[in-house]
C-alpha positions as CSV (number, residue, x, y, z in Angstrom):
1,M,112.9,96.6,74.3
2,S,110.1,97.1,71.8
3,A,110.4,99.8,69.1
4,P,107.1,101.7,68.9
5,T,106.1,103.1,65.6
6,T,106.3,106.8,65.0
7,E,104.0,106.8,62.0
8,R,101.0,109.0,62.2
9,R,97.9,107.0,63.1
10,T,95.1,106.6,60.6
11,P,92.1,108.6,61.9
12,V,89.3,106.6,63.4
13,R,86.3,108.0,65.2
14,V,86.5,106.8,68.8
15,P,83.4,106.1,70.8
16,V,82.0,108.9,72.9
17,L,81.4,107.4,76.4
18,D,79.3,108.4,79.4
19,H,80.4,107.8,83.0
20,R,79.1,104.2,83.3
21,A,80.5,103.1,79.9
22,A,83.9,104.8,80.6
23,V,84.3,103.1,84.0
24,A,83.3,99.7,82.6
25,A,85.7,100.1,79.6
26,A,88.5,101.1,82.0
27,A,87.9,98.1,84.2
28,L,88.0,95.8,81.3
29,V,91.2,97.3,79.8
30,A,92.8,97.2,83.3
31,T,92.3,93.5,83.5
32,E,94.1,93.1,80.2
33,L,96.9,95.4,81.3
34,A,97.5,93.5,84.5
35,A,98.1,90.3,82.7
36,G,101.3,91.6,81.0
37,S,102.4,94.3,83.5
38,A,105.2,92.4,85.2
39,E,106.7,91.1,81.9
40,R,106.7,94.5,80.3
41,D,108.4,95.9,83.4
42,R,111.1,93.2,83.4
43,E,111.8,93.4,79.7
44,R,111.2,97.2,79.4
45,V,108.6,96.8,76.7
46,I,107.1,100.1,75.8
47,P,103.3,99.6,75.9
48,A,102.5,101.0,72.4
49,A,99.9,98.3,71.7
50,E,98.3,98.7,75.1
51,L,98.0,102.4,74.7
52,D,96.4,101.8,71.4
53,T,93.8,99.7,73.2
54,V,93.1,102.5,75.6
55,A,92.7,104.9,72.8
56,R,90.4,102.6,70.7
57,A,88.2,102.2,73.8
58,G,87.5,106.0,73.7
59,L,89.2,106.6,77.0
60,L,91.6,109.3,75.8
61,A,88.7,111.4,74.4
62,L,86.6,111.6,77.6
63,T,87.2,115.2,78.4
64,V,86.7,116.8,74.9
65,P,83.9,119.4,75.4
66,A,80.4,118.5,74.2
67,A,80.4,121.7,72.0
68,Y,83.2,120.0,69.9
69,G,81.5,116.6,69.7
70,G,83.0,115.1,72.9
71,A,81.6,113.4,76.0
72,Q,82.7,116.2,78.3
73,C,83.1,113.7,81.1
74,S,83.7,115.1,84.6
75,T,87.0,115.1,86.5
76,A,85.4,112.5,88.8
77,T,84.9,110.2,85.9
78,L,88.3,110.6,84.4
79,T,90.0,110.2,87.8
80,E,88.2,106.9,88.3
81,V,89.2,105.8,84.8
82,V,92.9,106.7,85.5
83,R,92.8,104.9,88.9
84,L,91.4,101.7,87.3
85,L,94.0,101.8,84.5
86,A,96.8,102.2,87.1
87,T,95.6,99.1,88.9
88,G,96.4,97.2,85.7
89,D,99.6,99.0,84.8
90,P,100.6,102.5,86.2
91,N,102.9,103.0,83.2
92,V,100.0,102.9,80.8
93,A,98.0,105.2,83.1
94,Q,100.8,107.7,83.3
95,I,101.7,108.0,79.6
96,P,98.5,109.9,78.7
97,H,98.5,112.1,81.8
98,S,99.9,115.0,79.9
99,H,97.4,114.3,77.1
100,F,94.5,115.0,79.4
101,V,96.3,118.0,80.9
102,Y,96.8,119.6,77.5
103,V,93.2,118.8,76.4
104,N,92.4,120.8,79.6
105,A,94.8,123.6,78.6
106,L,93.0,123.9,75.2
107,R,89.7,124.1,77.1
108,H,91.1,127.0,79.2
109,Q,93.1,129.0,76.7
110,G,92.8,127.7,73.2
111,T,91.2,129.7,70.4
112,T,88.0,128.4,68.7
113,A,90.1,127.4,65.7
114,Q,92.7,125.6,67.8
115,R,90.0,123.7,69.7
116,T,88.1,122.7,66.6
117,R,91.3,121.3,65.0
118,L,92.9,119.7,68.0
119,F,89.8,118.4,69.7
120,G,88.9,116.9,66.3
121,E,92.3,115.2,66.3
122,V,91.6,113.6,69.8
123,L,88.2,112.4,68.6
124,A,90.0,110.8,65.6
125,G,92.1,108.8,68.0
126,R,95.2,110.9,68.0
127,R,97.2,111.7,71.1
128,F,99.1,114.6,72.8
129,G,102.4,114.1,74.5
130,N,104.4,116.6,76.5
131,A,107.6,118.6,76.4
132,Q,107.4,120.7,79.5
133,S,110.2,120.2,81.9
134,E,113.5,122.0,81.1
135,T,116.9,120.2,81.4
136,G,119.9,121.8,83.1
137,T,118.0,124.7,84.9
138,K,118.3,125.6,88.5
139,H,114.5,125.6,89.2
140,A,111.7,123.5,87.8
141,R,109.9,126.7,86.8
142,D,112.8,128.0,84.7
143,V,112.2,127.6,81.0
144,R,114.9,128.1,78.4
145,T,113.1,126.7,75.3
146,T,112.2,129.7,73.1
147,L,109.9,130.7,70.3
148,R,111.4,133.4,68.1
149,P,109.9,135.0,65.0
150,R,111.0,133.2,61.9
151,D,111.2,136.7,60.2
152,P,110.8,139.7,62.5
153,D,109.6,141.7,59.5
154,R,107.0,139.2,58.5
155,P,105.2,138.0,61.7
156,R,102.7,135.8,59.8
157,D,105.6,133.6,58.7
158,G,105.4,131.9,62.1
159,W,107.9,130.9,64.8
160,R,111.1,129.1,65.2
161,L,111.3,126.8,68.2
162,D,114.5,125.6,69.9
163,G,115.2,123.8,73.2
164,V,115.6,120.6,75.1
165,K,113.0,119.1,77.3
166,G,113.3,116.2,79.8
167,Y,110.7,113.9,81.5
168,S,108.7,114.1,78.3
169,T,106.2,111.3,79.2
170,G,104.0,110.5,76.3
171,A,106.0,112.2,73.6
172,L,107.4,109.0,72.1
173,L,103.9,107.6,71.3
174,A,102.2,111.0,70.6
175,D,100.9,112.5,67.4
176,W,101.2,116.1,68.8
177,I,103.7,117.4,71.3
178,P,102.7,120.5,73.2
179,V,105.9,122.4,74.0
180,L,106.1,124.9,76.8
181,A,108.3,127.8,75.7
182,H,108.9,131.5,76.1
183,L,108.1,134.0,73.4
184,D,111.3,135.9,72.5
185,E,113.2,134.5,75.5
186,D,111.9,137.0,78.0
187,G,108.3,137.0,76.9
188,P,105.3,135.1,78.4
189,L,105.1,131.3,78.5
190,C,103.1,129.7,75.7
191,V,102.3,126.3,74.4
192,A,103.6,125.5,70.9
193,W,101.7,122.7,69.2
194,V,104.2,120.6,67.2
195,G,103.6,117.5,65.2
196,R,105.5,114.5,66.4
197,G,107.1,114.0,63.0
198,A,107.9,117.6,62.3
199,R,111.3,118.5,60.9
200,G,113.7,119.3,63.8
201,V,111.8,117.3,66.4
202,R,113.7,114.4,67.9
203,V,112.3,112.2,70.7
204,V,115.0,110.3,72.5
205,D,114.0,107.2,74.5
206,D,116.7,107.7,77.2
207,W,114.5,107.3,80.3
208,D,116.4,105.3,82.9
209,G,114.1,105.4,86.0
210,M,114.1,102.5,88.5
211,G,110.3,102.6,88.4
212,Q,107.7,103.5,85.8
213,R,110.2,102.0,83.5
214,T,108.0,101.7,80.4
215,T,106.6,105.2,80.3
216,A,109.4,106.3,77.9
217,S,109.8,109.6,79.8
218,G,112.8,110.6,77.9
219,T,114.1,113.7,76.1
220,V,112.7,115.9,73.4
221,R,115.2,117.9,71.3
222,L,113.9,120.8,69.3
223,E,116.1,122.4,66.7
224,D,114.8,125.1,64.3
225,V,111.3,123.7,64.4
226,D,108.6,125.5,62.4
227,V,105.5,126.5,64.4
228,A,102.6,128.1,62.6
229,V,101.5,131.5,64.0
230,D,98.0,130.1,64.8
231,M,99.4,127.0,66.7
232,V,100.6,128.8,69.8
233,T,98.4,129.0,72.9
234,P,99.0,131.4,75.8
235,W,99.8,129.4,78.9
236,H,100.7,132.3,81.2
237,L,97.1,133.5,81.4
238,T,96.0,130.2,83.1
239,F,97.0,131.4,86.6
240,E,96.1,135.1,86.4
241,G,92.7,134.3,88.0
242,P,91.2,131.4,89.8
243,S,91.8,128.1,88.1
244,T,91.5,124.4,88.6
245,Y,94.3,123.7,86.0
246,G,96.8,122.6,88.7
247,S,94.3,120.6,90.8
248,F,93.1,118.8,87.7
249,A,96.6,117.7,86.8
250,Q,97.4,116.7,90.4
251,V,94.3,114.7,91.1
252,L,95.2,112.5,88.1
253,H,98.6,111.9,89.6
254,A,96.9,110.9,92.8
255,A,94.7,108.5,90.9
256,I,97.9,106.8,89.6
257,D,99.3,106.4,93.1
258,A,95.9,105.1,94.4
259,G,95.9,102.5,91.6
260,I,99.4,101.4,92.5
261,A,98.4,100.9,96.1
262,R,95.3,98.9,95.2
263,A,97.2,96.7,92.7
264,A,99.9,96.0,95.3
265,L,97.3,95.0,97.9
266,T,95.4,92.8,95.4
267,E,98.5,91.0,94.3
268,A,99.7,90.5,97.9
269,A,96.3,89.0,98.8
270,D,96.5,86.6,95.9
271,F,100.0,85.6,96.8
272,V,99.1,84.9,100.4
273,R,96.1,82.8,99.4
274,T,98.0,80.7,96.8
275,R,101.7,80.6,97.5
276,S,102.8,81.6,101.0
277,R,103.5,79.0,103.7
278,P,102.3,79.6,107.2
279,H,104.7,80.5,110.0
280,A,105.2,77.7,112.5
281,D,104.0,79.8,115.4
282,A,100.7,80.6,113.8
283,G,99.3,77.2,114.3
284,V,97.3,77.4,111.0
285,D,97.3,75.3,107.9
286,R,97.0,78.3,105.6
287,H,99.1,81.5,105.7
288,A,96.0,83.5,104.9
289,D,94.5,82.4,108.2
290,D,97.4,83.7,110.3
291,P,95.8,86.4,112.6
292,T,98.9,88.7,112.2
293,V,98.6,88.5,108.5
294,V,94.9,89.1,108.5
295,A,95.4,92.1,110.8
296,A,98.1,93.5,108.5
297,F,95.7,93.2,105.5
298,G,93.0,95.0,107.5
299,Q,95.3,97.9,108.2
300,M,96.4,98.1,104.5
301,E,92.8,97.9,103.3
302,L,91.9,100.7,105.7
303,Q,94.8,102.9,104.4
304,V,94.0,102.2,100.7
305,R,90.2,102.9,101.2
306,G,91.0,106.1,103.0
307,A,93.2,107.2,100.1
308,E,90.6,106.2,97.6
309,A,87.9,108.2,99.5
310,L,90.0,111.3,99.6
311,L,90.7,110.9,95.9
312,A,87.0,110.8,95.1
313,V,86.4,113.8,97.2
314,A,89.1,115.8,95.5
315,A,87.8,114.9,92.0
316,R,84.3,116.0,92.9
317,T,85.7,119.2,94.5
318,V,87.5,120.1,91.2
319,D,84.2,119.6,89.3
320,E,82.3,121.7,91.8
321,A,84.9,124.5,91.5
322,D,84.7,124.4,87.7
323,T,80.9,124.9,88.0
324,H,81.2,127.9,90.3
325,L,84.8,129.2,89.9
326,T,86.0,131.7,92.5
327,A,89.2,132.1,94.4
328,R,87.7,130.2,97.3
329,S,86.3,127.3,95.3
330,A,89.6,126.9,93.4
331,G,91.5,127.0,96.7
332,E,89.2,124.3,98.1
333,A,89.9,122.2,95.0
334,S,93.6,122.6,95.6
335,L,93.3,121.7,99.3
336,A,91.2,118.6,98.6
337,T,93.7,117.5,95.9
338,A,96.6,118.1,98.3
339,A,95.0,115.8,100.8
340,A,94.5,113.2,98.2
341,R,98.1,113.5,96.9
342,A,99.5,113.1,100.4
343,A,97.3,110.2,101.3
344,T,97.8,108.3,98.0
345,T,101.5,108.8,98.2
346,E,101.6,107.3,101.7
347,A,99.3,104.4,100.8
348,A,101.2,103.5,97.7
349,L,104.6,103.5,99.4
350,A,103.3,101.7,102.6
351,V,101.4,98.9,100.9
352,S,104.0,98.2,98.3
353,T,106.6,97.9,101.1
354,R,104.5,95.9,103.5
355,L,103.6,93.5,100.7
356,F,106.9,91.6,101.3
357,E,106.3,91.4,105.1
358,V,102.9,89.7,104.7
359,C,103.8,87.5,101.7
360,G,107.1,86.1,103.1
361,T,110.4,85.1,101.7
362,R,109.2,83.7,98.4
363,S,107.8,87.1,97.4
364,A,111.4,88.5,97.1
365,L,112.1,86.3,94.1
366,A,113.2,88.5,91.2
367,A,111.2,86.4,88.7
368,L,107.9,87.5,90.3
369,D,108.7,91.2,89.9
370,L,106.6,92.1,92.9
371,D,109.1,94.9,93.7
372,R,107.8,96.8,90.6
373,H,104.9,98.1,92.8
374,W,107.3,99.8,95.2
375,R,109.6,101.0,92.4
376,N,106.6,102.4,90.5
377,A,105.2,104.0,93.7
378,R,108.6,105.5,94.8
379,T,109.3,106.9,91.3
380,H,105.9,108.3,90.6
381,T,105.4,109.9,94.0
382,L,108.6,112.0,93.4
383,H,106.8,114.1,90.9
384,D,105.7,116.6,93.6
385,P,106.8,116.4,97.3
386,A,104.0,115.3,99.5
387,A,105.6,117.4,102.3
388,W,104.5,120.5,100.4
389,K,100.9,119.3,100.1
390,V,100.9,118.8,103.9
391,Q,102.5,122.3,104.3
392,H,99.6,123.9,102.4
393,L,97.1,122.0,104.3
394,G,98.7,123.1,107.6
395,R,98.7,126.8,106.5
396,W,95.0,126.5,105.8
397,A,94.3,124.8,109.1
398,V,96.3,127.4,111.1
399,D,95.3,130.7,109.5
400,G,93.0,130.0,106.5
401,T,95.7,130.7,103.9
402,L,94.7,129.3,100.5
403,P,97.4,127.6,98.4
404,P,99.2,129.5,95.7
405,R,98.1,129.3,92.1
406,H,100.4,127.1,89.9
407,G,100.5,123.8,88.1
408,Q,101.3,121.7,91.1
409,L,98.2,122.6,93.1
């Protein structure tokens, strides 16, 4: 396994891209990512250099608001960029997921000073990680990581941060780690902005997933970490009114699954054209001309296209809700995203499984690593159960109940 550097990156002004340039850059980077995706998976090589390529292309700065010097690209643009990157390597697409989510958190709740400083960091090529999920708690929403006053009598001295976080995708390769924590144990949830190299911060590369193996989604340990008083952002306010915070995060997850589905289909087609032998009963010289194989590809293409279409609709609906934010528009964004999440989950799992059926015995060779598509799909789609997406869609269809407000919708 490679050992990524933890040194702070030298600032460099990244390009500010419009929609067309962003999509073109993502397509080019995706082609480069695909070339080494299987090898990185087999050897568990953390894609530090590949993520640097994504950053230098300006793709991690797409959503910085125009008022702070950014492109302020739409959710639709970012969703397509993430989908394209995932067709090349879904690990590389997933690593900056939380980066985009916390850029969005700043947009929603950050102070002007925080936005100026941290958006400037993003435009200088620096990255946000994540330390959100608690370890050892009964419910995913439970948070035990805590911010306490360094000196209760001198509040301007700042905070002390302690806790342990799991599934910390992006933290290993980040410059800043946003940490979700309670103020004074029972107080509201906030985001503490902590430097990756700060005293008391330890990122442990102990991720052992069967899929998404190179995301380095390990553990962040926080012990007596200093947090400046002006580097805490209120997170609890996000869901007090209508919000697209959850649907924005979820549509990016759907984009990763859509990318996995398309990549599996593309690689299966290439294998059938170039390596598979026809079945004796088919009466054809080329496996790709077997009518049962062609029909199977047609069914898979239909499923992937349907998932991609629902993904595009969901991204546009999030943008529309942001433009005219009401309880109804935010709810519509959540419903559209729920449909995309359910459809992309099904497509990614179905196509990455059927790949072996259409490709034949040779496709099961370990050296080819074609099973990485299913392992990536199965692992990533466990983030949020598709059954609950369908449940919320059903409640809407039956009696018009809008989904609840939280980070998974």
